[in-house]
N, C-alpha and C positions, 0 to 999 in steps of 0.2 A: 385457459388456465395452465401454468406449469405443472407438469408431473414430475415432483419432486422423489418420488420413489423410484421413477426409471433415473433421475441424475444421481441419487445415491448410489444404484446398483453400478454406474460407470465408474466408481472408484475403488480402490484396493483399500478395504479396512480391516486391518489385521483381527482376527477371532479374539474375542475377549477383551477388546479395547475400546474404550470409550473416547472418541478422539475430540476435545476443545480445546484444540491449540491450531486451528487451522489461520487464525492471525498470528501466527509467526512462521510456520510451514504447512501451505497446504498438502494432503495425501496424493499419493500417484496416482492419476487416471490410469484404468486399467489395460488401456491399450498407448498408454505412451512408451512403455519399455520395446513395444515393437516398432512403434514408428521411430524411434531414437535408431533402432537396430537397422530398421530397412534403409535409414538416411545413411548412415554408415556403410553398410553392404552394398547397397546400390546406386549411391551418389559418391562418397569420398573413396570407397574403396574401387571403383569401377571408372567414375568418371573425372578422378583426381580434379587439377586444378580445371578442366572444362566444366567443373561442376559449377561455376560464379555465374556461368551463362546457361547454361544445358538446366541444371537443377534450379535456377532461380535464386540461388542463395544470396545474390549481389542486392536484388530487389526485396528479399524476405522483409527487412525491418521495417519497410512500408506496407507490405502485403499484412503482415502481424498486426501492425499498428492499427490499421483499418479495423481489425476484427475486434480489438479493443475500444476503437472510439466507440461503437454503440453502447457498450457499458458504463460509458463515463459522459454521456450526452454530449460527444463531439461529432466532426462529421468526417467523410470521407477524405484521405490526403491529408490530415490535420496533426495525426500522432505518428511518430517514429521511435523504434526500438534500440536499444544499446547500451553499453556501458552500464555501469552501476547507479543506485538513486543518488548517491552524494555528486556523482559527476552531473548527472542531469539537475539536482540542485543547486550546483555553481553554474552551469549554462543558463537555467531560468532567471535566478538571480543576476547575475551579469549582464545578462540581456535588458532585464526589466532596469535596471540602474542606469545603462547607457542610453535606453528611451527616455530618461528624465534627468538628465546631466545637471540640472541647475539645483537639485536637490540631493542630499547626501544620506538621510536617516533612513534605515531598515527597521521596521515593526515587527515583533514577534511575541510569542508568550513562554512563560516555563513550563506549558504543557506539550510543548513542540519537541518532536523527537529529538534527542540531545546532537545527534549529528547534524541535523538539518543546521542546528546552532553553531557547531564546531565551524561549518562552512561557510556561514554568514560572517562568525567572527575572522576568520583568515581572509575573507574577500573583504570585508570591512576595512581591514588593516592595510590590504594591498590597494586598495582604491580611495583611500582617505574618508570612510563613511563611517557611520555612528549604527550599531545596532541597538536598540532598545528592547528590553526584554520584561512584559509586565505579566501579570496574572491572567488566565484566559478570560476572565468576568471583567478585566478592565481594557481590553481592545479597543472597544469602541470608543471608550474615553479619551484612550492615547491617540487616535487617529486625528491628527492637526494637520495645519498647513503647509509644515517643513516635510511632510512626510514622503520620501520618495516610492517606496515598496512595503505594501503589508506581505509578510510570508508567515502561512500559518499551515499547519497540519490539520485538516477538516476533522478528523477524529483523534482524540487524544489516547496513545497508546496504552497507558495506565488505566484511565478511567471510563473510557469509552464518550466522553463528552463529546458532542457533535456542534462545531462551528454553524453558524447559520450563513452560508457561503453566499448568497445572494444578499442578504442585507449589509453585511461587512463589506462587500467588493462594490455596493453601490456607493456606500459612504465612504471608502477610499477614492472611487472615482472622484465623488463631489469634494474630496479635500485635494485633487490633482495627483492621486496616487496610483501605482500599479498594484496588481496583485498576484503572488506565486501562492499556489494551492500545494500540499503533499495530499495526495490520496492513498497511500500506502496502507491506511486502515479502513480506506472506504471502496476502493474499486473491487468489485465483486462482492461486495458486502450489504452496501445500500444504495439507494438510488441517487445518482449523482448526475447534475444535469450543468457541464460547462457552460455551453454556448446561452442556456437560459438564465444561468448566473452572471452571465457577462463578465467570466472571468478573464484573465489575460493570459496567464502561463499557468500548466498544471502538469505534474511528475508523480509518477507513483512504481512502486515495485510488482513483480509479477508473481512471485513465490509464495504469498499469503493466500489469499481467499480466490487468487486467479489461478492457482496450483500447479506453477511451470515449474517448478523442482527447485532444490537450493541452488542459490549463488544465479537464478535466472533473470535474464537482463531487464532494466528499467524502462520506463517510457517517458516521454515530453509530449507534451501538446502545447501549442500556440496559436492563439486566438487570430483568425484569418486577418485581422487588421493589422496585425502585427508581423504577420509572416514575411513579408519582405522586406522589414525594416530592423528585425531582430539581430543582433549583433554580440553573440556570446563573446567572452573573450578567451574561452579556449576553444580553438579553432583547429580541427580536426582532418586528415586526408578525407574521410569520406563524407566530411561536409563541404568539400571545395566543388566548385561549379563545374570541373572536368580534372577529376583526381586522378587519370589516366594520361593526362597530359603533362603532368608532373612538372608544373610551374613551380617556380620558387617561390612566387608571392601568393599570397592567399586571395581568392575570389570565392563569396558565398554562393551556394548553391541556393536554386530557387525555394522558396516556402520553407516547408519541415525539413527538407532534405539537409537544411545548413545545420540543424542540431545534431546531425550524425556527428562522431568522433572518430572512434577506432573501427576496427575490422570487425564485422558482427560476429558474434558467439554462436555459428551455425548450429552447431549440435544441441546448444540450450534451446535457441529456437525452433528447433524440432519438437520439443518436449513440451514448448509453451504452445506451439500451434495444435499440438495433441490436446493440450488441455483446454484449448479454446474450444475444442469440437463439443466439449459438453455444454457451453451456452448456447448453443443454436437451440433456438425455440423457448430459452426461458425468457420470460417477461421481468423486467426490472420491478415493475409495481407488485409484482406476485412476489419477487425476492424479497422486498421491503416486508411486505405483510408478513412472509414467513420468519424472518429475522425478528420482527417485533413480537412475534407469537411465542417463539421460543425464548427470547431474553426474558419475557414477561412471565412466563412459566417458571423459569430457572429463578428469576428472583422471589417469586412468591413461593416457592419450594424450600429455599435455603433459608428464608425469613421466619417460615412456618419450624421446621425442623432441625435448625442450626444455631442455637444460642452461641454467643462468644464471637460471631463476626458482625462487622459492619459495612452496609452498602458502601461503596464506593463510586457508583456511577450514577448517573440522574436518573432520578426515580419517572421522569418524565421520557416516554419512550422517544417523542420527536427531537430529544434533544441527545438522543444516545444512539451510537452505531450499533454493532453486533456483536458487542463483547462486553463483559459484565465483570467488574472488579469488586471484590469483597476483602475487607483489612481484617488482619488479625495478628496478635502479637507474633507468633510463630509460623506466619506466613510460608515462609520457606519450607520447614519443616513440615507442615500440614500438606504442603503441596508433593513433597516426595513421597508421602505416604500414601496420597491419592493416587500418583503414579504408579506407586508399587502394586494397588490395586486396580490396576488397568483404567485408571480414569487419568486421561492426561490434558492438563491445563498448564500453566506456567505462572512463574513467582516474578514480581517485578517491585525491585527495592523501593521504599524498606519494610513493607509489610504487606503487600498486595497480592490476593490469589486472583489470578486473570483467568478468564474463561471466554473462549471465543467461540460463535455459533455462527457456522457455514450453511446458510440455506441450502446450498445444493446436496449436502450430505449428512446434516443431523437433524432428528427427529425429535418428537417427545420422550422416545425411548432413552434418548442418549441423557434428556435433561431427568427423568427420572431415575436413572442410574447415577449420575452424579451427585443429586441432592440425596439420596439415600446411603451412597458412599461416603459422601462428607459428613452426613449425620453422624454415621456409624464411628468415623475414626474420631470426629471430636468428641462426642458421648465416652468413648473407650479411652481416649487419652493416646492412641495408638500412633500417634506422631510423635511420642515423645522417645524415642529410640536413637542411640549415637548415629547410626548410618543415615538416618533421617537429617539431621544437623550438619552433615559434612558437605561443604560448598563444593560445587563441581565449577569448572573452569566455564562453562555456560548455563548461566542459572534461568 
């Protein structure tokens, strides 16, 4: 059994704060600052450019990728780190389209994270493809024989609704299509099994439930059956078969290495590597059970104590990730009042109070505190103050 009291103690959780926003930015592992400082002091400062070989900076994207692989049901040598999530979406989607050249339809849903749709819109325009966007519950019916790629975020960023990856992937394959899965709200929160679901491509970020820090690099996974054929149209220096031969023509590296693009963010990867230490010994089944326990308790508590809010997430935990949304007409102001009282969740337009439960460090005490604070704010109308209605740049 996973010792969640021990994993909780591995994070810096500020006194007086109940943190339920790990689905936007995870807290700092206590040893991450020293790990980054040591990298800067002992590697960058003393080794200078020799650190690419001596400190292993060059192979760091694969080494760290292997640590994430276990958390998403992937195998060794199948995940590589680097760049941003949007870049990895672009790579995966372009490679999937190239593998299915006789078709030009991309299917997604309107619960997908908007930036994924922005990438798909631009790529569709450049490659003469068509992007179709349907409601989440209409995805299965929209998988038709002309489909090239099904591109979905497994867990909806607003509602926490979870797609059935295995079932939708099987249906897409039966129709002759490939799949691209965004795990931004899945990795580190729920039990993901990419190989078991027979997915084709997957991408994800590491600054949410994986706690890699603001702007931490994204990852990309390619199923081994595609690894030597995938040809993303974004071809970068580090994805070349021989980057230091400086050939003028591109030749793809073997396997997942071809999905590298630019110089790896070594300092950021050091912080992420430290964060992944906390995952050693964590069982993914235990993680999922803990997630369900916390979200179920929160829903029950809020519905019993907080009139005026409406559940915006699936009630069935098997259809939900590790976050819960409630709707309120003044959700932005209510959330600002909660934050002022030390309960940090976040707001998603137009009217969603969003609470993320990270099994590694959230516990029942966090649930009880959040429920009690929300109930008090709503009962007293404490959210209705001018400063709580003023919109900040980041909401």
